[in-house]
N, C-alpha and C positions, 0 to 999 in steps of 0.2 A: 639385338640380343641385349638384355639388361647388364649393366655393370654394377660392380659392387665397391661401396666406400665404406671404410672403418674409421672411427675417431673417437676423440674425447670432447665432450661439449665444452666449450670455452666462454661463450655468451650468446644471448639472443640479440639479433640485429632487430627483428620484429616478431611480435606474436598476438595473433587475434583470438581473443578470448572466446569469442562467439563460435567461431568453427574450426579452432585449433591450428588453422594456418601459420606456419613458422618459417622464418629465416634465421639459421642458425650458424653461427661461426665455429668450426670444429677445430681444436687446438692443433697448430702447426700443419693443418692440411687444407681444407677448403670450406666452401660455403654451401649448405644444402638447404633446399626449400620443399615445402609440401606439408601435408596434414599430419600432425602428430600429437600425441598426449604431452602434457606439460612436462619437459626434461629439467633436471638440475644440473648445475655446474659440476664438472667431474664426472658425470655418468658416461659410459662407453657406449656407442651406437654403432649398428652395422646396418646400412641402408642399401637397398637395389634401385635401380633406376637408369636414367641417361642423363648426360651432360648437355646443358642448354647454354646458350650465349644470351643474356639479358641486354637490350639494346642500351640501358643506363647502368647497370650494375656489373656486367660483364660475365664471366665464367661462373655458372652455378651447377649444382647437381639436384635435378628433378626426382623427387622420391616417389617410388611405386609401393615398395614394401620396406618394412624395418624390423630389426629386432634390438632389444636392449641388453646389455650385460653390466654386471656391476664393474666399476672402476678398480683398477689394481695398484696404481701407484698411490704413494703417501698423499701427495696433494690431492689426487683424484678422491681417495677414500674421505679424507678431511672435508673437502668441499662438499662432497656428496652428503655426507652425514649432517654438516652444518648448514646445509642450504635451506633448512625450513621444512625439510621433508618429514621428519620424525619429531613429534611432540617430545619435549624433554631434552632434546639435544640442539644445543646452539654450537657456534664455532669453537668456543673455548672448551666445552664439554667433549666435542668430536677430537680436538686436539689431545686432551688428557686419555681419551679412550685408546687413541692409535698409540700414544706413547707407552701404555701397557701391552697392547696386544699385536701392535705393528701390521704386518701383512696378513695376519689371522684375524683381522677385526670384524670382518664382514662374515667370515665363517663363525665367528664366536657369537654374533647376534643371530645367526641363521640357527645355530645347534646348540649353545650353551649361554643363552642370554644372560642367566643368573650370575654368570662370572663378572658382569659389569660391577657387581658390588666390591670387586677388587680394586676398581677405580676411585681415587679420591674425590669426594663430594657427591658420589652416587650412593643413596640409600634406598633402602626398601620402597619407600613412597616415590621417589623418582624412578627407581627401577620399574614398578608397576606402570608408570606414565609411559616410559620408553618401550616397554614390552607390548603395550596397548598400540602405541604409536607405529611401532615396527610391524606388527601383525596386520594393522590396518593398512598400512602402506603396500603390503604384499597383496592385499586384497584389492585395494584400489588399482593398482598396477594391473592386475589381472583383468579386472573390469575394464579399465581403460584400453587395454591392448584389444580386447573383444569389441568395444564400442568404436575405436578407432577406425575399424575395418567398414564401419557404417556411417563414417563421416559426423561422428558426434563430437562436440567440442569436449575441452578439458572441464569447463566450468558446469556443463550439463552431466558429464560422467560422474564428477564428485556428488552431484545432488542424486543421481540415479543409485551410487554406491550408497549413500546415507539411507536412502529408503529401502533398497532391497538387499544390501550387503553382499557377500560373497555368492549368493544366489541370482544375482542379477542377470547373467547370460541365460539361465533356464527360464526364469520369468518371462524375460524379453522375447525368447524364441518362442515361447507358448502363445504369447499375446501381446505384441509391441505396442498396441494401442491404449494398454493399461497406462502407459507412460503419461498420457493426457490427463488423467484424473489424478495419478498418484505423485506426479513430480511437477513442481511449482515451475512455471515457464516453458513447459514443453507443450507444444500445440500440434495439431493433427499433422502438419508438414514434415515436421522431424520424426513423428512416429510413422508417417506413411513412408518416408525415406528408408527406415529399416524395415517396414513391412515388405516393401518391393525388393529389397536385397534378399530378404528370408524366402521370397517366392510366393507372396500372398497375392492372390490374384485380384484385378481391378474388381471383379463382380463378387468377391468373397463376402459373405453375409456379415462376417466380422468386421471387413473394413467399411462396409456401408453403414452399418450401426454405429461404429465408432465416428463416422462423419456426420451422421444425423445428430448424434448426442453432443458433438464438439460445437456444430453450428448453434444448436438451441443454447448452449451454455454460453457461446459468444454474444448471442441475442440478448441473453439475460444480463451481459455485462453492459449493455446499452440501455437498460433499465426495464426491458419488457418482461413480462411473466409468461406470455404465449407468443406464438408465431403463426399467422395465417398459414394454411396448408399450402397454397400456392406458392408464397413466399418461400417457405421452407424448402420445398422441391427445387425450386430455382437457386438457392444458396447452397444446397447440398450439391446439386449438379455441378455447379462451379467448382466447390471445394473438391470433389472427387474426380472431376473431369470424366464423369460417366453419367449417363441419363438414369436419374432416379425413377423417372416415371414408369418404367418398365419393372420397378422393383417395390412398388409401394406395398407389396404384401409384407415387407420388411417393417415398414411403418407399424403395421398391425401387430407384429410379432413383439416389437418393442413395447407396445401397450400390453401384450399378453404377459410378458416378462416384467411388468410393473414400473417400468422405467420411463414411460411417458403416458400422457392422458390425452386422447382426442374428443374434443367436444365441440360439436357443429363446425368441423372444418378447420378448428384452431388446435394447435398443438402445444401441449406444455410439458416442460419437465415435469414428472410426477411429484416431486416434493414442493415444487412451486406451486402447482395446482392444489395441493391438499395443504399447503400453509395459507394460501388465500382462504380456502374454505374453512380452515381452523381459526382463523383470525375472525371470521364472521361469526362462527358458532359460539366461540368464547365470549365474544362481545354481547351477542344476544342473550347468553346464559346469565353474563354478569348483570345485564340490565334487567333481566326477567326476576331477578331476587329484590324485593322491596328494600329500600334503604330503612334503618332504624328510625323511627318516627324521634325527631329532636324539636325540642321548642328552641328555636334559636333567635327568635325575635328579639328577645331581651339581649342577647349578645351583639345582633347586628346594630341595634340602637346604640350600644355603647362605643361603636367604631364608626357609624354611617357617615359621619362628616369629615372622615379622613380621606374618602374616596370619590371618585366620579361616578356618575350613573353606571357607565359601562363596566368599572371595576367592581362597583357594588352589586351589579348583576352576576359577574363572574363569580363573587363570592357566594352568592345566594344559589346560583347554579350547582356549585360545587355541593352544597348542604342539601340539594333535594334531587340531583342526579347521580347516578352511579358513574357514568364516564362524561367528562367535559372536555371539549378543546377550547383552548385560549389562543386566538391568533391575532397578530397585530404587527406593524413594522416598528423601527426603533424609536425611542422616545414615547411610545404611546401607553406606557406604564404596566406592561406585562409584568414586570418584577414586583412593582407595588402590589399589583392584584394577588400574586402568590403569595407575597408576605401577608396580606390581609387573610387569606385562606387558612395559612398556617397558623396565623394568630388564633383564629376561631376553633381551629381543631385543637390546638394546645390548651385552649381554656377548656375545652371539653375532655382534656386528659387522653387525646387519641394518639395512637403511634403512627408517625409518620416516616416515609420513606422517599429520598430524592435521587434522581438517577438521570443520566444523559448518555448519548451513544458514544462518546469519545472522551479519552481521558482530559483533554483541554476543555471541552465543553462541560464536564463534570466539575473540574476545579473552578471554572469561571462561575458555575452556578453556586458552588459552596461560599465563593468569595462574596457575592452579591446578597444570598439568602442568609448567611451567617449559620449554616447547618453543613453538616456531613451530606456530601453527595458521591455516589458512586458511578462508575461506567456501568451501563446494563449487564455487561459480562461479569463484572465484580457482584453487583446484586444478585445476579442468578448462580454465583458461584460456578463458574465455567471451569471444566476439567480437561486440559489440553490432552491429557495422555489419551482419552477416547473421545474428544469432540462433544463432550456431554455437559449438561447443566445439572447442578445439584438440586435447584428448585425447577421444576417443570410441572406438567399437569397431573402428575401423581404424588408430587411432593411441593405444595404450592406456598408461595410467602405469605406470611401473616403480618397484616397491617391494615390500619382503618383508612389511611390516605396515602396514595402513592404518585408522586408528581414527576413527569417525564419531561425534560427540556429538549430543545432542539430536534422536534420530532420529524422535521422535514428531512432529516438526514437518516432516518430509520428506514432500512429496506424491508422488504416482505419477509424474508427469513427471520431477521432479529425480532420484529413485531410478532411474528408467530411465537418464538420462544418467549418473549416477555409476557403477551396476553394471556398465553395458556399456563402461565406459571403464577399468575394472581388469582387468589381466592375470591369466590363469588360474593363474599361480603364486603370486599374493598371498594373504595371510591378511587377513581383513577381521573387525574387531570393532565392532559396532554396538552403542551405548549410548544408553539412553533410558529415561524413566518412562513406563509403559504407561497409568498412572493419569491423567496430564495430558491437556489438551484436545488432541485430534488436529490435524492440519495444517488450515490454512486452505484449501489447494487440494485438488483431488480426491485421494480414497484414504483408506486407513486403514492405512498401510504397516506401522508396527510392531506394531500389534495383529493384523494378518493374517498377517505372519511367524511371529509368536509361536504364534499358534492353529493355523498349517498343519503344525506338527511336521516341517518341511522343513530346518530349522536348528537347531543346538544353541543352548539357552538356559540361563542361569545367573540365577536370581532371588536377588538380596541382600535379605533380610528383617530382619537383626539390625541394631538401632540401637546404634551404639558410645558408650562411656562419655561421650567428649566430647560428643556430640550429644545425649546424655540430659539434659544440663543445659539444653537449649533446650527452652522451651515451644512455641516455633514448630514445631519438629520433632516433638515428642511429639503435639501437637494435630493437625499434618499426618497423623499415621499413624492418631490416633483418628478424624479425619473419613473417612479412607480406609475404614476399618472399618466406618463408619455409625455412629460413636457422636459425641456432642457434645463439643466442645472443654471443656477446664477453663479458666474464666475467672478472670482477675485473681489467680494465685497469687502469693505473695509473691516480690519481686526477679525478677518475670517480663520476659520479652521479648515477650510476647503480651498485648496490653492490650486489653480491650474496655470503650467507654464507651457505656452503655445510652441510647439516645435514639431516640424514635420519629418525630419530626418531621423529614422531609427538608430544609426550610429551615434549621432550627437546625443539623442535621448539616453542611450546606455551610459555614454561618458558623463552626462549631467547626473544620471541617478547614482553614479559611483560617488561623485564629488558629494553630492547631499549626504550620502550615508557615511562617507569616509571623514568629511571635513566640516560642512556647514552645519548640519543638524547637531552633531555632538558637541561643536564649539558655541553655537548660537543658543540652542534649547537644551543642552546637556543629555541629550538623547544617546543612550547606547547603541551603537550601530549594530550590534547583534541581538540584544536582548529588546530593545524598545521598538526598533525600526523592522518592518518586514516589507520587503518588495514582493508584489503580487501581479501576475502578469497573465493574460487570456490563453497564451500559447507555449508550447515548449520549443518550436523552431523560430528561426529569424534573429535579428539583431537585437531585438527586445523580448526574446523568448527565454523561457527558464533555462535552457542549455547553454546559451552563449553568456547570459548574465552570471551563472553560476561560475562559470570558467574565469570570466572577467575579475569578478569579485574575490574568488580565491587568489588569483595571480597578484592583485593589487592591494588587498586589504590584509591577507594572512600571509605574514612574512616568515612564519615557522618552516621547518624543514619538512620535505615529503617523507611521510612514514610508510605509506604504501603506495605501489603503481601496479597497474596490470592494463596493457594495452593503452588506451587513451584515458582510462580511469586513474585519478590521481587523489590521494587523500593525504591531508596535512593535519598535524597536531593543532586543535583548535578549530578546525572547520565546524560550521553550521550544518547539521545534517537532519534528515527527515526519514522516519520510518515509512515504507511503501506499502505494506501489506500487514494485517492483524498477525502478531506472533504470540500466541496466547501461553506458550511456554515460558516467554519472557515478560508477560504481562506487559506488553507494549503494542500499540495500535498505529493503523494506518493514519498518517498525518501528524504523529508525535514528533516534537522537535527537540533535538538533543545536540551534544558537542563530541566531537572526536577528542579522546585524551592521548592515546598511544597505540603502537602497534607491539603487542606482546610477542617478542621473537620466539621465545622458547615454547609457548603454547600455540602460536600462530593465529592468535586472536586479535581483532580489533576491540580495542577497550573504549567505550562511549560513556557519556553522562547524560541521562535523561531525567532532569530535575531532581539531581541529587542521588539518582540511582545508577549504580555502575553496571552497564549491560555488556556483556562479551558476546562477540560475533565470530563464528568459525567461518574459514573460506568458503564454504559452499552457501554462507548466509550473507555474504557481502553485498550481494545484489539486492538485498532488502533494504539497504540504506543508499541515500543519494544526497548531493549537496542541497542545501537549503537556504542559501543567502537569498535566492529567488524561488517562490513556488507558484503553482497555478492557482487561480481563484477557487477552483473545486477544492484543491486541497487545504485551502485556507478556512473553510467553512466550519463554523463551530467554534472557532478561535475568534480573539480580539487583542489588537496591538496598539499600543499608544500612538504609533505612526504608521501609517501605510502609504507606500508610494507605488502607483499604479500607472504603467505606461499603456497609452490608448492610440494606436496607429491603424491606419487603413489596411495595411498589410496583414492584420489579422481578421480581415473581414468576415470570414466563416464562423468566428467566435465572437462577434459583435452582437450581443443580443443583451435585452433590457434586464432579465433576471440575473446575468452574470454580472453586469455593471452595477446592479443594485447590491448583489451580495458582496461585491468586492469592496464598495465605498463603506458598507456598513461593518466592515472589520476594523474600522478606525475608531478608537475612543476618544483621542485628543488632537490629531492633525492627519488630513489626507492631502497628499500631494499627487496630482495627476499630471503627467505629461504627456503631450501628443498633439494631436489635431482636434478642433472642435467638430471638424467632418466625421471623425471616427466616432466621438461621443454621439453625435446625432444619429449616426447608423445604429448604433446600440440602443439608444431610446426609442427609437422608431421601429426596432425589430422586436416585436412582441409574440412572434410565432413560436411558442414553447414547443419544443419537439414532442409530438405525441408518443405516449407510451402505451403499449399494449398491455393493459391490465385489465382485470375483472373482479376486483375486490367490491363486494357489494353491487356488482352489476353483471353477474352470470345470469344469462337468460335461458 
């Protein structure tokens, strides 16, 4: 027979942000354990369940069901209101409110909230903030109570509430699988967990369709634009724990509904299939419109002595072709060739636009070209409110020349939006290094375009004299050819420190960043130095290094903590996904400024722009003292420190090593074993991506 315990929340002993599992000390009574929404100090709670004896922690009450009531004591009410629950009310404001209304405080908030104007320091503006915060909290609490019964964590509950508002329970009951596409971070497992509790059967078409679309989306995250049908059926069967083969009519139904495309036993998400076809059609159309006849021989004669044969070929091709790809490694003169192209077009008084896929890449492009460069999203004027672009196939960009840098980072979706928004009269120059890592998103656009023979390509291979003095550049080209780099030449900018123990390596990296490089070379440990590593896990992985650096380099106070996540003022952070509302993108680097207690926001600085994050957005940022090689792509730092250990065997690939070392402009320090470097150099098995750009038969 279940027992009942009542009490007031005193403090959290433990809280798991992911699943809501809580260990809470109640004031003057007991310790309760179980899955709960996040509570605040001073809240009253009634739980039913049974007493257990934990072998280590002793007597605890295991929760089966619960209900939450408002606190009634002065301390409880003040702690409740001042706990961060309601925007606009901090601890001091809570005390002022209670001093005016006493035990009626919560009743006033519930029924006559406008009376808060009687409290010193609360004006109309602050009242509106409090009203909004109070109403929001009532809605959040109702949604959390609903979701808690389905085992959904507090963090996800907040995201669900932000997406659906007070209608969340009705929407979820109707189709819980909507959560997969509507709420960032929720996958099939969580949605299916709710679906099962709602009584949705394993063989339900709703469930099977959701499983198929989920698997196709996951496959696209690995870079593929389609999946062979046999592989899809196997993956979906594992995901659903249900034999899809007997239900393959559902695959046809999804095609009839316009959600997927089936072509020769290959299954595409419909938008990816049509994006590939749209890129092909737009490029063919642009190239079918002849270029304006230009007598450029005189212009070329005036500049031809400044450029190599390859660079001059690139300049000529930009004048005679509608679409051109320039590819080459570091030090081969891509930037010089671009400057030559721009020089010619400026002499002809042509309109020129520059863009790159990320903010950091666009900034770097602007710095070296000495012209404004935008992100592709800014160039196309992306509108986050409806996920649309102002410039599109119906309203195209007007320019004579558009140059796009770091094309290896552009995925199929973004290339579709870009190419369809460019007027057919425009000349387009794509620039990229085919040997770098491909895009994080679906597709292998640069490689597919080069291999297709559908557009003109200029390959820059010659390393110029200025670059020849750099061991970083020389070693990058050696690695790219499958040869071992030359270690520790005299007066080198490519330093290798031989060490096999990962724990020792992590300590050496810390010492380099914290003391040696700042004192000897005047590198700023946060602005000039970037640690990049192949993996997240392990003693030289991103996760461990970030915790180590935060503890040992940043001596500021903790401003926010949740579970095992800790943020301090001054922390170096990185944006993890594109947030178009904030105009901030995956891979952007910034710094934490403060936690705004009154508005419950983390305040950050991204290159001089103050960006605020609400609690449901906190998972969009992470520590960035160390980042993965993938996340570093498109960026350049004065000093790169890169561990290479055999424990990272699965990620030791030539293109990853090549991409990593080419992020360094002045100094590359590699720590690890030569065996690990050798494994990477000799592993040129670039994972095949299933794509059909210019190759659909």
